[in-house]
N, C-alpha and C positions, 0 to 999 in steps of 0.2 A: 504494500500500500504506500501511496505517496500523499503527503499533505501539501496540496498546491495552494493553500490559503496563507494569509498572514496571521492566522489564529492558532493557538495551541488547541489540539483536539485531544480530549481525554475520554477514558472509559469506553474505548472502542471494543465492540465484540460482534462476532458473526454467529448467527444461530441457524440451524441447530448445532449445538456443541456439547459433547459429553462433559466437558470441564467448564460448564457455563458460569459457575460462581467464581472461578479463578482465572479464566483465560481472557483477561483484559489487556489492552495495550494503549499507549498514548503516543502522539506524534507532535513534534515541534514544527513550526512553519518550515516548509520545504524539506522535511525529513522523510526518508523512506525506510520501511522495515518489511521483512518477510514475516508472515504470520501464519502459523499452522493451526488448524482446528480439527477436531475429531467429530465428524458428522455421522458416524456409524449408528448412533442412537436416535436418529431422526424419525423413526417410524416408517410407515409405508409410503407416504407421500406428504408434501407440504411445500412451504415457501422458504427461501433463504431470506434472512433479514440482517441488516447491519444497524447497530445502535451506537450512538456516541454523544458526547457533550462538546459543544463548541460555543464560545462566547457566552457561557453561562446558561445555554439552552440545550435541552435534550432533543435529539433527533432520532427518528427511526425510519428506515427505508426498506421496502421489500424489493428484491432485485432479481429474483429467479424462482424456478420451480423444480422440484426433484420428485422422482418416483422410483421406488425400490421394487 
């Protein structure tokens, strides 16, 4: 992931993730990081979601669909 904003982005997580409670990352402006998630516990089908905090606001975005 790359933070292409001038804001610090905190509490980033991608779901589904078996390590949901502990698998958060943060990104400084213009910082890039590789991030691994374990999506094996996602059930039979559903949506991918990214959640994060930026500028003091919580954001959530659905960005895809999976089917097992």
